[in-house]
All heavy atoms as TSV, in Angstrom:
chain	resi	resn	atom	element	x	y	z
A	1	MET	N	N	-8.021	-13.953	0.505
A	1	MET	CA	C	-7.484	-12.622	0.248
A	1	MET	C	C	-8.531	-11.527	-0.043
A	1	MET	O	O	-9.332	-11.790	-0.824
A	1	MET	CB	C	-6.346	-12.691	-0.712
A	1	MET	CG	C	-5.553	-11.310	-0.980
A	1	MET	SD	S	-4.280	-11.401	-2.185
A	1	MET	CE	C	-3.241	-12.671	-1.584
A	2	THR	N	N	-8.378	-10.513	0.683
A	2	THR	CA	C	-9.324	-9.465	0.454
A	2	THR	C	C	-9.053	-8.740	-0.875
A	2	THR	O	O	-8.048	-8.669	-1.341
A	2	THR	CB	C	-9.399	-8.477	1.652
A	2	THR	OG1	O	-8.088	-7.640	1.570
A	2	THR	CG2	C	-9.632	-9.096	2.889
A	3	ALA	N	N	-10.100	-7.940	-1.266
A	3	ALA	CA	C	-9.910	-7.133	-2.558
A	3	ALA	C	C	-8.806	-6.124	-2.335
A	3	ALA	O	O	-7.974	-5.835	-3.231
A	3	ALA	CB	C	-11.196	-6.436	-2.884
A	4	LEU	N	N	-8.862	-5.412	-1.119
A	4	LEU	CA	C	-7.722	-4.421	-0.826
A	4	LEU	C	C	-6.461	-5.041	-0.776
A	4	LEU	O	O	-5.451	-4.517	-1.605
A	4	LEU	CB	C	-8.024	-3.827	0.528
A	4	LEU	CG	C	-7.015	-2.744	0.973
A	4	LEU	CD1	C	-6.893	-1.629	-0.055
A	4	LEU	CD2	C	-7.262	-2.270	2.362
A	5	LEU	N	N	-6.277	-6.213	-0.201
A	5	LEU	CA	C	-4.899	-6.837	-0.218
A	5	LEU	C	C	-4.486	-7.152	-1.563
A	5	LEU	O	O	-3.300	-6.987	-2.004
A	5	LEU	CB	C	-4.869	-8.028	0.673
A	5	LEU	CG	C	-3.490	-8.785	0.892
A	5	LEU	CD1	C	-2.432	-7.804	1.267
A	5	LEU	CD2	C	-3.685	-9.874	1.821
A	6	SER	N	N	-5.395	-7.721	-2.451
A	6	SER	CA	C	-5.048	-8.135	-3.876
A	6	SER	C	C	-4.643	-6.818	-4.592
A	6	SER	O	O	-3.620	-6.891	-5.352
A	6	SER	CB	C	-6.268	-8.739	-4.550
A	6	SER	OG	O	-6.607	-9.968	-3.927
A	7	ASP	N	N	-5.274	-5.776	-4.449
A	7	ASP	CA	C	-4.976	-4.482	-5.119
A	7	ASP	C	C	-3.641	-3.982	-4.560
A	7	ASP	O	O	-2.892	-3.508	-5.452
A	7	ASP	CB	C	-6.061	-3.510	-4.871
A	7	ASP	CG	C	-7.312	-3.763	-5.491
A	7	ASP	OD1	O	-7.304	-4.752	-6.434
A	7	ASP	OD2	O	-8.383	-3.204	-5.321
A	8	ILE	N	N	-3.336	-4.101	-3.309
A	8	ILE	CA	C	-2.030	-3.600	-2.811
A	8	ILE	C	C	-0.892	-4.479	-3.408
A	8	ILE	O	O	0.161	-4.030	-3.832
A	8	ILE	CB	C	-2.017	-3.773	-1.187
A	8	ILE	CG1	C	-2.916	-2.538	-0.706
A	8	ILE	CG2	C	-0.553	-3.514	-0.679
A	8	ILE	CD1	C	-3.084	-2.616	0.773
A	9	GLU	N	N	-1.121	-5.952	-3.498
A	9	GLU	CA	C	-0.139	-6.763	-3.843
A	9	GLU	C	C	0.158	-6.464	-5.392
A	9	GLU	O	O	1.318	-6.406	-5.730
A	9	GLU	CB	C	-0.557	-8.199	-3.740
A	9	GLU	CG	C	-0.731	-8.714	-2.315
A	9	GLU	CD	C	0.504	-8.972	-1.560
A	9	GLU	OE1	O	1.548	-8.676	-2.002
A	9	GLU	OE2	O	0.430	-9.467	-0.402
A	10	ALA	N	N	-0.814	-6.218	-6.132
A	10	ALA	CA	C	-0.646	-5.804	-7.544
A	10	ALA	C	C	0.112	-4.517	-7.740
A	10	ALA	O	O	0.928	-4.407	-8.462
A	10	ALA	CB	C	-1.980	-5.762	-8.291
A	11	PHE	N	N	-0.123	-3.659	-6.877
A	11	PHE	CA	C	0.412	-2.240	-6.825
A	11	PHE	C	C	1.892	-2.369	-6.521
A	11	PHE	O	O	2.858	-1.784	-7.266
A	11	PHE	CB	C	-0.279	-1.293	-5.855
A	11	PHE	CG	C	0.304	0.136	-5.820
A	11	PHE	CD1	C	-0.148	0.998	-6.631
A	11	PHE	CD2	C	1.289	0.414	-4.881
A	11	PHE	CE1	C	0.432	2.341	-6.639
A	11	PHE	CE2	C	1.785	1.680	-4.804
A	11	PHE	CZ	C	1.428	2.589	-5.730
A	12	ILE	N	N	2.266	-3.059	-5.401
A	12	ILE	CA	C	3.750	-3.089	-5.028
A	12	ILE	C	C	4.479	-3.970	-6.152
A	12	ILE	O	O	5.621	-3.678	-6.236
A	12	ILE	CB	C	3.900	-3.652	-3.586
A	12	ILE	CG1	C	3.319	-4.991	-3.393
A	12	ILE	CG2	C	3.232	-2.693	-2.605
A	12	ILE	CD1	C	3.494	-5.607	-1.965
A	13	ALA	N	N	3.893	-4.910	-6.697
A	13	ALA	CA	C	4.513	-5.671	-7.715
A	13	ALA	C	C	4.723	-4.800	-8.935
A	13	ALA	O	O	5.856	-4.807	-9.592
A	13	ALA	CB	C	3.896	-6.847	-8.146
A	14	ALA	N	N	3.833	-4.119	-9.399
A	14	ALA	CA	C	3.955	-3.158	-10.604
A	14	ALA	C	C	5.061	-2.096	-10.352
A	14	ALA	O	O	5.614	-1.665	-11.326
A	14	ALA	CB	C	2.543	-2.532	-10.883
A	15	HIS	N	N	5.100	-1.542	-9.095
A	15	HIS	CA	C	5.948	-0.510	-8.843
A	15	HIS	C	C	7.281	-0.890	-8.203
A	15	HIS	O	O	8.072	-0.132	-7.845
A	15	HIS	CB	C	5.255	0.597	-7.996
A	15	HIS	CG	C	4.206	1.315	-8.686
A	15	HIS	ND1	N	4.375	2.328	-9.591
A	15	HIS	CD2	C	2.793	1.150	-8.627
A	15	HIS	CE1	C	3.176	2.683	-10.100
A	15	HIS	NE2	N	2.267	1.897	-9.466
A	16	LYS	N	N	7.462	-2.287	-8.069
A	16	LYS	CA	C	8.740	-2.832	-7.468
A	16	LYS	C	C	8.961	-2.115	-6.154
A	16	LYS	O	O	10.033	-1.666	-5.837
A	16	LYS	CB	C	9.821	-2.657	-8.502
A	16	LYS	CG	C	9.720	-3.506	-9.745
A	16	LYS	CD	C	10.779	-3.277	-10.656
A	16	LYS	CE	C	10.673	-4.167	-11.933
A	16	LYS	NZ	N	9.526	-3.976	-12.633
A	17	MET	N	N	7.876	-2.062	-5.332
A	17	MET	CA	C	8.008	-1.448	-4.089
A	17	MET	C	C	7.964	-2.465	-3.059
A	17	MET	O	O	7.215	-3.403	-3.043
A	17	MET	CB	C	6.976	-0.399	-3.873
A	17	MET	CG	C	6.744	0.270	-2.655
A	17	MET	SD	S	5.189	1.446	-2.540
A	17	MET	CE	C	5.745	2.749	-3.772
A	18	ALA	N	N	8.772	-2.177	-1.885
A	18	ALA	CA	C	8.722	-2.991	-0.694
A	18	ALA	C	C	7.504	-2.885	0.062
A	18	ALA	O	O	6.963	-1.746	0.118
A	18	ALA	CB	C	9.937	-2.784	0.171
A	19	PRO	N	N	6.874	-3.880	0.570
A	19	PRO	CA	C	5.733	-3.655	1.346
A	19	PRO	C	C	5.883	-2.811	2.533
A	19	PRO	O	O	4.862	-1.968	2.741
A	19	PRO	CB	C	5.486	-5.204	1.933
A	19	PRO	CG	C	6.209	-6.016	0.930
A	19	PRO	CD	C	7.345	-5.292	0.424
A	20	THR	N	N	7.114	-2.728	3.156
A	20	THR	CA	C	7.309	-1.855	4.210
A	20	THR	C	C	7.284	-0.356	3.625
A	20	THR	O	O	6.790	0.574	4.376
A	20	THR	CB	C	8.612	-2.064	5.028
A	20	THR	OG1	O	9.651	-2.161	3.951
A	20	THR	CG2	C	8.406	-3.323	5.919
A	21	ALA	N	N	7.881	-0.183	2.484
A	21	ALA	CA	C	7.957	1.184	1.822
A	21	ALA	C	C	6.510	1.674	1.593
A	21	ALA	O	O	6.071	2.870	1.661
A	21	ALA	CB	C	8.796	1.236	0.668
A	22	PHE	N	N	5.691	0.670	1.075
A	22	PHE	CA	C	4.332	1.016	0.702
A	22	PHE	C	C	3.540	1.438	2.027
A	22	PHE	O	O	2.752	2.490	2.000
A	22	PHE	CB	C	3.528	-0.228	0.140
A	22	PHE	CG	C	2.162	0.084	-0.053
A	22	PHE	CD1	C	1.720	0.608	-1.345
A	22	PHE	CD2	C	1.115	-0.221	0.779
A	22	PHE	CE1	C	0.324	0.869	-1.501
A	22	PHE	CE2	C	-0.279	0.047	0.670
A	22	PHE	CZ	C	-0.642	0.581	-0.604
A	23	GLY	N	N	3.629	0.608	3.076
A	23	GLY	CA	C	2.863	1.057	4.324
A	23	GLY	C	C	3.344	2.351	4.857
A	23	GLY	O	O	2.553	3.188	5.373
A	24	ASP	N	N	4.598	2.534	4.758
A	24	ASP	CA	C	5.144	3.859	5.223
A	24	ASP	C	C	4.761	5.103	4.399
A	24	ASP	O	O	4.236	5.955	5.022
A	24	ASP	CB	C	6.701	3.846	5.302
A	24	ASP	CG	C	7.423	4.911	6.099
A	24	ASP	OD1	O	6.795	5.197	7.201
A	24	ASP	OD2	O	8.337	5.288	5.671
A	25	ALA	N	N	4.743	4.897	3.184
A	25	ALA	CA	C	4.285	5.953	2.280
A	25	ALA	C	C	2.807	6.241	2.398
A	25	ALA	O	O	2.241	7.331	2.438
A	25	ALA	CB	C	4.605	5.727	0.878
A	26	ALA	N	N	1.967	5.228	2.491
A	26	ALA	CA	C	0.475	5.330	2.448
A	26	ALA	C	C	-0.054	5.633	3.685
A	26	ALA	O	O	-1.079	6.415	3.792
A	26	ALA	CB	C	-0.114	3.945	1.959
A	27	LEU	N	N	0.460	5.213	4.909
A	27	LEU	CA	C	-0.152	5.295	6.122
A	27	LEU	C	C	0.733	5.647	7.294
A	27	LEU	O	O	0.407	5.750	8.420
A	27	LEU	CB	C	-0.884	4.019	6.522
A	27	LEU	CG	C	-2.059	3.602	5.644
A	27	LEU	CD1	C	-2.546	2.262	6.024
A	27	LEU	CD2	C	-3.079	4.676	5.800
A	28	SER	N	N	2.154	5.746	6.928
A	28	SER	CA	C	3.132	5.920	8.046
A	28	SER	C	C	3.039	4.726	8.977
A	28	SER	O	O	3.218	4.779	10.173
A	28	SER	CB	C	3.000	7.189	8.830
A	28	SER	OG	O	3.119	8.382	8.049
A	29	ASP	N	N	2.949	3.533	8.498
A	29	ASP	CA	C	2.679	2.290	9.127
A	29	ASP	C	C	3.521	1.183	8.272
A	29	ASP	O	O	2.981	0.533	7.506
A	29	ASP	CB	C	1.283	1.858	9.308
A	29	ASP	CG	C	1.180	0.681	10.170
A	29	ASP	OD1	O	2.202	-0.036	10.492
A	29	ASP	OD2	O	-0.044	0.250	10.466
A	30	ARG	N	N	4.756	1.039	8.727
A	30	ARG	CA	C	5.670	0.088	7.955
A	30	ARG	C	C	5.122	-1.357	8.057
A	30	ARG	O	O	5.422	-2.187	7.278
A	30	ARG	CB	C	7.135	0.139	8.454
A	30	ARG	CG	C	7.756	1.513	8.104
A	30	ARG	CD	C	9.133	1.507	8.609
A	30	ARG	NE	N	10.119	0.639	8.028
A	30	ARG	CZ	C	10.493	0.667	6.771
A	30	ARG	NH1	N	10.321	1.678	6.051
A	30	ARG	NH2	N	11.353	-0.293	6.460
A	31	HIS	N	N	4.298	-1.669	9.112
A	31	HIS	CA	C	4.018	-2.984	9.243
A	31	HIS	C	C	2.559	-3.304	8.655
A	31	HIS	O	O	1.931	-4.456	8.798
A	31	HIS	CB	C	3.828	-3.256	10.809
A	31	HIS	CG	C	5.115	-3.063	11.554
A	31	HIS	ND1	N	6.231	-3.827	11.307
A	31	HIS	CD2	C	5.458	-2.002	12.347
A	31	HIS	CE1	C	7.182	-3.415	12.085
A	31	HIS	NE2	N	6.864	-2.404	12.606
A	32	PHE	N	N	1.953	-2.351	7.989
A	32	PHE	CA	C	0.507	-2.439	7.491
A	32	PHE	C	C	0.373	-3.726	6.638
A	32	PHE	O	O	-0.506	-4.423	6.761
A	32	PHE	CB	C	0.108	-1.223	6.729
A	32	PHE	CG	C	-1.231	-1.196	6.166
A	32	PHE	CD1	C	-2.379	-1.202	6.992
A	32	PHE	CD2	C	-1.311	-1.418	4.814
A	32	PHE	CE1	C	-3.678	-1.232	6.562
A	32	PHE	CE2	C	-2.668	-1.395	4.183
A	32	PHE	CZ	C	-3.796	-1.364	5.132
A	33	VAL	N	N	1.172	-3.902	5.559
A	33	VAL	CA	C	0.922	-4.886	4.582
A	33	VAL	C	C	1.176	-6.250	5.246
A	33	VAL	O	O	0.399	-7.229	5.144
A	33	VAL	CB	C	1.873	-4.688	3.416
A	33	VAL	CG1	C	1.683	-5.941	2.386
A	33	VAL	CG2	C	1.624	-3.501	2.624
A	34	ARG	N	N	2.116	-6.424	6.096
A	34	ARG	CA	C	2.426	-7.613	6.820
A	34	ARG	C	C	1.233	-8.041	7.667
A	34	ARG	O	O	0.797	-9.187	7.665
A	34	ARG	CB	C	3.748	-7.606	7.613
A	34	ARG	CG	C	3.884	-8.945	8.458
A	34	ARG	CD	C	5.103	-8.871	9.347
A	34	ARG	NE	N	5.227	-7.694	10.226
A	34	ARG	CZ	C	4.514	-7.466	11.387
A	34	ARG	NH1	N	3.714	-8.468	11.794
A	34	ARG	NH2	N	4.641	-6.452	12.096
A	35	GLN	N	N	0.707	-7.002	8.354
A	35	GLN	CA	C	-0.353	-7.350	9.292
A	35	GLN	C	C	-1.633	-7.551	8.516
A	35	GLN	O	O	-2.403	-8.473	8.823
A	35	GLN	CB	C	-0.587	-6.096	10.220
A	35	GLN	CG	C	0.507	-5.971	11.216
A	35	GLN	CD	C	0.363	-4.668	12.071
A	35	GLN	OE1	O	-0.272	-3.782	11.666
A	35	GLN	NE2	N	1.103	-4.564	13.126
A	36	LEU	N	N	-1.807	-6.871	7.306
A	36	LEU	CA	C	-3.003	-7.193	6.471
A	36	LEU	C	C	-2.874	-8.653	5.858
A	36	LEU	O	O	-3.963	-9.396	5.865
A	36	LEU	CB	C	-3.036	-6.121	5.345
A	36	LEU	CG	C	-4.277	-6.037	4.508
A	36	LEU	CD1	C	-5.411	-5.469	5.316
A	36	LEU	CD2	C	-4.154	-5.030	3.375
A	37	ARG	N	N	-1.696	-9.061	5.575
A	37	ARG	CA	C	-1.470	-10.440	5.129
A	37	ARG	C	C	-1.832	-11.521	6.190
A	37	ARG	O	O	-2.147	-12.620	5.893
A	37	ARG	CB	C	-0.034	-10.693	4.639
A	37	ARG	CG	C	0.310	-10.016	3.285
A	37	ARG	CD	C	1.719	-10.056	3.002
A	37	ARG	NE	N	2.066	-9.451	1.779
A	37	ARG	CZ	C	3.336	-9.159	1.399
A	37	ARG	NH1	N	4.399	-9.292	2.292
A	37	ARG	NH2	N	3.536	-8.653	0.130
A	38	GLU	N	N	-1.619	-11.045	7.388
A	38	GLU	CA	C	-1.804	-11.836	8.597
A	38	GLU	C	C	-3.371	-11.871	9.132
A	38	GLU	O	O	-3.758	-12.421	10.052
A	38	GLU	CB	C	-1.074	-11.574	9.674
A	38	GLU	CG	C	0.516	-11.936	9.397
A	38	GLU	CD	C	1.484	-11.354	10.494
A	38	GLU	OE1	O	1.043	-10.510	11.355
A	38	GLU	OE2	O	2.636	-11.768	10.434
A	39	GLY	N	N	-4.183	-11.074	8.334
A	39	GLY	CA	C	-5.573	-10.976	8.707
A	39	GLY	C	C	-6.066	-9.794	9.361
A	39	GLY	O	O	-7.202	-9.755	9.813
A	40	ARG	N	N	-5.271	-8.677	9.411
A	40	ARG	CA	C	-5.749	-7.531	10.086
A	40	ARG	C	C	-6.884	-6.875	9.422
A	40	ARG	O	O	-7.034	-6.902	8.125
A	40	ARG	CB	C	-4.542	-6.476	9.935
A	40	ARG	CG	C	-4.874	-4.978	10.364
A	40	ARG	CD	C	-3.657	-4.032	10.190
A	40	ARG	NE	N	-3.969	-2.705	10.426
A	40	ARG	CZ	C	-3.219	-1.699	10.529
A	40	ARG	NH1	N	-1.794	-1.981	10.417
A	40	ARG	NH2	N	-3.631	-0.511	10.769
A	41	ARG	N	N	-7.882	-6.421	10.174
A	41	ARG	CA	C	-9.028	-5.692	9.624
A	41	ARG	C	C	-8.716	-4.246	9.447
A	41	ARG	O	O	-7.832	-3.688	10.130
A	41	ARG	CB	C	-10.148	-5.888	10.600
A	41	ARG	CG	C	-10.592	-7.410	10.761
A	41	ARG	CD	C	-11.837	-7.450	11.679
A	41	ARG	NE	N	-12.041	-8.908	11.880
A	41	ARG	CZ	C	-13.085	-9.240	12.730
A	41	ARG	NH1	N	-13.786	-8.440	13.302
A	41	ARG	NH2	N	-13.225	-10.602	12.884
A	42	VAL	N	N	-9.401	-3.707	8.418
A	42	VAL	CA	C	-9.199	-2.341	8.137
A	42	VAL	C	C	-10.448	-1.592	8.178
A	42	VAL	O	O	-11.506	-1.857	7.560
A	42	VAL	CB	C	-8.628	-2.171	6.622
A	42	VAL	CG1	C	-8.322	-0.891	6.232
A	42	VAL	CG2	C	-7.268	-3.007	6.689
A	43	TRP	N	N	-10.450	-0.378	8.810
A	43	TRP	CA	C	-11.608	0.503	8.826
A	43	TRP	C	C	-11.733	1.025	7.372
A	43	TRP	O	O	-10.790	1.239	6.627
A	43	TRP	CB	C	-11.421	1.652	9.722
A	43	TRP	CG	C	-11.380	1.270	11.154
A	43	TRP	CD1	C	-10.212	1.090	12.019
A	43	TRP	CD2	C	-12.572	1.084	11.960
A	43	TRP	NE1	N	-10.648	0.704	13.208
A	43	TRP	CE2	C	-12.033	0.739	13.238
A	43	TRP	CE3	C	-13.913	1.198	11.714
A	43	TRP	CZ2	C	-12.929	0.548	14.343
A	43	TRP	CZ3	C	-14.674	0.956	12.799
A	43	TRP	CH2	C	-14.266	0.626	14.074
A	44	PRO	N	N	-13.094	1.308	7.106
A	44	PRO	CA	C	-13.294	2.064	5.699
A	44	PRO	C	C	-12.427	3.225	5.436
A	44	PRO	O	O	-12.149	3.519	4.357
A	44	PRO	CB	C	-14.862	2.256	5.636
A	44	PRO	CG	C	-15.350	1.275	6.775
A	44	PRO	CD	C	-14.236	1.111	7.831
A	45	GLU	N	N	-12.244	4.118	6.533
A	45	GLU	CA	C	-11.491	5.337	6.221
A	45	GLU	C	C	-10.049	5.009	5.946
A	45	GLU	O	O	-9.404	5.626	5.164
A	45	GLU	CB	C	-11.479	6.131	7.613
A	45	GLU	CG	C	-12.941	6.643	7.960
A	45	GLU	CD	C	-13.757	5.740	8.772
A	45	GLU	OE1	O	-13.358	4.424	8.988
A	45	GLU	OE2	O	-14.845	6.086	9.115
A	46	THR	N	N	-9.557	3.945	6.548
A	46	THR	CA	C	-8.156	3.528	6.243
A	46	THR	C	C	-8.040	2.895	4.862
A	46	THR	O	O	-7.121	3.334	4.092
A	46	THR	CB	C	-7.711	2.391	7.360
A	46	THR	OG1	O	-7.817	2.909	8.606
A	46	THR	CG2	C	-6.254	2.029	7.036
A	47	GLU	N	N	-9.034	2.145	4.399
A	47	GLU	CA	C	-9.037	1.609	3.120
A	47	GLU	C	C	-9.129	2.866	2.041
A	47	GLU	O	O	-8.411	2.788	1.016
A	47	GLU	CB	C	-10.229	0.674	2.848
A	47	GLU	CG	C	-10.252	0.143	1.438
A	47	GLU	CD	C	-11.202	-0.968	1.052
A	47	GLU	OE1	O	-11.842	-1.498	2.150
A	47	GLU	OE2	O	-11.376	-1.354	-0.055
A	48	ALA	N	N	-10.028	3.790	2.292
A	48	ALA	CA	C	-10.036	4.985	1.510
A	48	ALA	C	C	-8.711	5.663	1.267
A	48	ALA	O	O	-8.335	6.106	0.281
A	48	ALA	CB	C	-11.172	5.897	1.970
A	49	LYS	N	N	-8.065	5.799	2.458
A	49	LYS	CA	C	-6.684	6.457	2.454
A	49	LYS	C	C	-5.724	5.698	1.688
A	49	LYS	O	O	-4.915	6.290	0.783
A	49	LYS	CB	C	-6.231	6.570	3.856
A	49	LYS	CG	C	-5.230	7.673	4.123
A	49	LYS	CD	C	-4.824	7.712	5.661
A	49	LYS	CE	C	-5.432	8.752	6.353
A	49	LYS	NZ	N	-4.680	8.912	7.820
A	50	VAL	N	N	-5.746	4.333	1.699
A	50	VAL	CA	C	-4.722	3.568	1.078
A	50	VAL	C	C	-5.144	3.627	-0.496
A	50	VAL	O	O	-4.215	3.763	-1.404
A	50	VAL	CB	C	-4.874	2.110	1.473
A	50	VAL	CG1	C	-4.091	1.189	0.583
A	50	VAL	CG2	C	-4.233	2.000	2.906
A	51	ARG	N	N	-6.419	3.543	-0.845
A	51	ARG	CA	C	-6.702	3.688	-2.354
A	51	ARG	C	C	-6.432	4.893	-2.875
A	51	ARG	O	O	-6.095	5.020	-4.108
A	51	ARG	CB	C	-8.160	3.199	-2.369
A	51	ARG	CG	C	-8.502	1.706	-2.033
A	51	ARG	CD	C	-9.775	1.296	-2.617
A	51	ARG	NE	N	-10.023	-0.139	-2.261
A	51	ARG	CZ	C	-9.494	-1.150	-2.953
A	51	ARG	NH1	N	-8.822	-0.925	-4.049
A	51	ARG	NH2	N	-9.740	-2.357	-2.691
A	52	THR	N	N	-6.605	6.087	-2.139
A	52	THR	CA	C	-6.288	7.420	-2.602
A	52	THR	C	C	-4.826	7.401	-2.871
A	52	THR	O	O	-4.420	8.011	-3.882
A	52	THR	CB	C	-6.766	8.455	-1.572
A	52	THR	OG1	O	-8.074	8.427	-1.462
A	52	THR	CG2	C	-6.294	9.831	-2.029
A	53	PHE	N	N	-4.046	6.906	-2.004
A	53	PHE	CA	C	-2.462	6.851	-2.178
A	53	PHE	C	C	-2.165	6.173	-3.441
A	53	PHE	O	O	-1.456	6.627	-4.217
A	53	PHE	CB	C	-1.859	6.169	-0.934
A	53	PHE	CG	C	-0.426	5.883	-1.237
A	53	PHE	CD1	C	0.575	6.918	-1.228
A	53	PHE	CD2	C	-0.002	4.559	-1.603
A	53	PHE	CE1	C	1.939	6.561	-1.592
A	53	PHE	CE2	C	1.245	4.288	-1.931
A	53	PHE	CZ	C	2.231	5.355	-1.893
A	54	MET	N	N	-2.734	5.085	-3.679
A	54	MET	CA	C	-2.437	4.225	-4.811
A	54	MET	C	C	-2.940	4.866	-6.207
A	54	MET	O	O	-2.223	4.866	-7.221
A	54	MET	CB	C	-3.069	2.869	-4.833
A	54	MET	CG	C	-2.469	1.950	-3.725
A	54	MET	SD	S	-2.933	0.224	-3.900
A	54	MET	CE	C	-4.654	0.358	-3.346
A	55	GLU	N	N	-4.072	5.584	-6.213
A	55	GLU	CA	C	-4.582	6.241	-7.274
A	55	GLU	C	C	-3.817	7.609	-7.637
A	55	GLU	O	O	-3.655	7.924	-8.795
A	55	GLU	CB	C	-6.046	6.644	-7.114
A	55	GLU	CG	C	-6.941	5.503	-6.971
A	55	GLU	CD	C	-8.397	5.861	-6.548
A	55	GLU	OE1	O	-8.579	7.108	-6.292
A	55	GLU	OE2	O	-9.204	4.878	-6.283
A	56	SER	N	N	-3.192	8.229	-6.635
A	56	SER	CA	C	-2.498	9.480	-6.840
A	56	SER	C	C	-0.944	9.264	-6.902
A	56	SER	O	O	-0.294	10.270	-7.007
A	56	SER	CB	C	-2.935	10.461	-5.811
A	56	SER	OG	O	-2.498	10.108	-4.469
A	57	TYR	N	N	-0.550	7.982	-6.768
A	57	TYR	CA	C	1.000	7.793	-6.733
A	57	TYR	C	C	1.739	8.188	-7.968
A	57	TYR	O	O	1.282	7.826	-9.013
A	57	TYR	CB	C	1.197	6.259	-6.353
A	57	TYR	CG	C	2.603	5.876	-6.283
A	57	TYR	CD1	C	3.364	6.272	-5.194
A	57	TYR	CD2	C	3.298	5.244	-7.310
A	57	TYR	CE1	C	4.805	5.903	-5.043
A	57	TYR	CE2	C	4.656	4.948	-7.293
A	57	TYR	CZ	C	5.394	5.322	-6.124
A	57	TYR	OH	O	6.621	4.974	-6.043
A	58	GLN	N	N	2.706	8.973	-7.691
A	58	GLN	CA	C	3.630	9.392	-8.818
A	58	GLN	C	C	4.972	8.789	-8.526
A	58	GLN	O	O	5.534	9.260	-7.512
A	58	GLN	CB	C	3.742	10.853	-8.939
A	58	GLN	CG	C	2.361	11.500	-9.302
A	58	GLN	CD	C	2.009	11.167	-10.706
A	58	GLN	OE1	O	2.707	11.224	-11.571
A	58	GLN	NE2	N	0.733	10.895	-10.938
A	59	PRO	N	N	5.534	7.872	-9.207
A	59	PRO	CA	C	6.938	7.381	-8.998
A	59	PRO	C	C	7.904	8.550	-9.067
A	59	PRO	O	O	7.811	9.403	-9.786
A	59	PRO	CB	C	7.161	6.424	-10.071
A	59	PRO	CG	C	5.824	6.105	-10.720
A	59	PRO	CD	C	4.950	7.242	-10.437
A	60	GLN	N	N	8.935	8.451	-8.191
A	60	GLN	CA	C	10.052	9.345	-8.090
A	60	GLN	C	C	10.765	9.343	-9.386
A	60	GLN	O	O	11.082	8.308	-9.808
A	60	GLN	CB	C	10.937	9.112	-6.935
A	60	GLN	CG	C	10.229	9.138	-5.508
A	60	GLN	CD	C	10.405	10.557	-4.924
A	60	GLN	OE1	O	11.314	11.285	-5.240
A	60	GLN	NE2	N	9.544	10.836	-4.013
A	61	GLN	N	N	11.102	10.457	-10.031
A	61	GLN	CA	C	11.999	10.524	-11.122
A	61	GLN	C	C	13.382	10.522	-10.719
A	61	GLN	O	O	13.849	11.126	-9.749
A	61	GLN	CB	C	11.699	11.712	-12.037
A	61	GLN	CG	C	10.251	11.874	-12.575
A	61	GLN	CD	C	9.959	10.786	-13.558
A	61	GLN	OE1	O	10.841	10.376	-14.362
A	61	GLN	NE2	N	8.775	10.180	-13.577
A	62	ALA	N	N	14.221	9.687	-11.379
A	62	ALA	CA	C	15.628	9.613	-11.091
A	62	ALA	C	C	16.296	10.953	-11.443
A	62	ALA	O	O	16.058	11.514	-12.508
A	62	ALA	CB	C	16.256	8.495	-11.925
A	63	ALA	N	N	17.077	11.433	-10.502
A	63	ALA	CA	C	17.816	12.652	-10.765
A	63	ALA	C	C	18.907	12.491	-11.863
A	63	ALA	O	O	19.635	11.405	-11.954
A	63	ALA	CB	C	18.433	13.176	-9.544
A	64	ALA	N	N	18.992	13.542	-12.744
A	64	ALA	CA	C	19.945	13.343	-13.898
A	64	ALA	C	C	21.398	13.811	-13.437
A	64	ALA	O	O	21.636	14.493	-12.587
A	64	ALA	CB	C	19.529	14.280	-15.076
């Protein structure tokens, strides 16, 4: 497992986020996590985009 995939797996577990929701929010690619699990290679620019998303992620606050 790559470092990026390990970090994504930890992120989605911590935020109780579906892999498809993560891919959609981070890259507009609902299949990203599944394909990464299957061995998809990632360009450095794509990895930077994903890491920026994870670092700046703010969970939605529930409406009162």
